[in-house]
N, C-alpha and C positions, 0 to 999 in steps of 0.2 A: 448135857447142858445144851441150852439154846443159844442162837446166836445173840439175842438180846441179853442174855445173862452175861456172856462173854464181853459183849459192848459194855455192860455195867461194870464189869471187873476192869476194863480198860479206863473207864471213866473215874472209878475209885482210885486206881493206880495214878492216873494223871493228877488227881487232886492231892495225892500224898507226895508228889514229886517236889523238889525244891525249885525256886524261881529259876535257877539255872539248870536247865536240862542237859542231859548228855548229848554230845554231838551226834549227828546223823552217822558220821563215820564210826563212832564207838558202837552204836546200835547195830549197824551193818555187821561190824566184826563180831559182836555177840551172837548175832543171828547165824553168821557163818560158822562159828564155833559150835554152836548148838546143833546145826545140821551135820557138821562133820562127826560130832559125838554120837548122834542118834540115827546116822545113815542106815544101818542094818535093822533098826527097831522100828522105823516108819514104814507104812506101805508106800509103794512106788508113787501112787497118786498124792498121798499127803507130802511126801518129800518134794515132788514136782511142784506142787502148789506152794510150799514154802519157799522153794527156789524162785518162782515167779514173784512171790511178795518181796524177796531180797532184791530181785532184779528191779522192781519198781522203785524200792528204796535207793537202790544204787543209782539208778537213772536220775532220780530227784536230787540226791546228793551231788552227782556229777553236774546237773543243770545248775544247781545253786553255786557250785564252785566256779564253774564258767561264767555265770552271771557276775559274781563278785569280781572274777579276774578282769571281765570287761569293764566294769565300773571303775576298778582301779586303773586300768589302762586309760580310760577316757579322762579320769581325774588327773593323771600324771601328764597327759597331753594338754589338758586345760592349763595346768600349772606352768608347764613349758611355755605355751603360747602366751601366757600372761606375762612371764618373766621378759619375753622378747620384746613386749610393747614398751 
């Protein structure tokens, strides 16, 4: 298969998904389990490439979590400042 065919499959899958998508955390856990289950069946290069993809997803998820935490802390501080006035 070609990269474009696979991208087409991604697009088709995305179109079939419900409005509420699985969390990035759930997707990362699914990928981690897939890698754990297929460790001996993938070439070293393919395994390492999938680990890099998982690392990118994990980094994005971590960044989103920290961003949400930062916004939450700012909102709490703003609410406390507003109450003091």
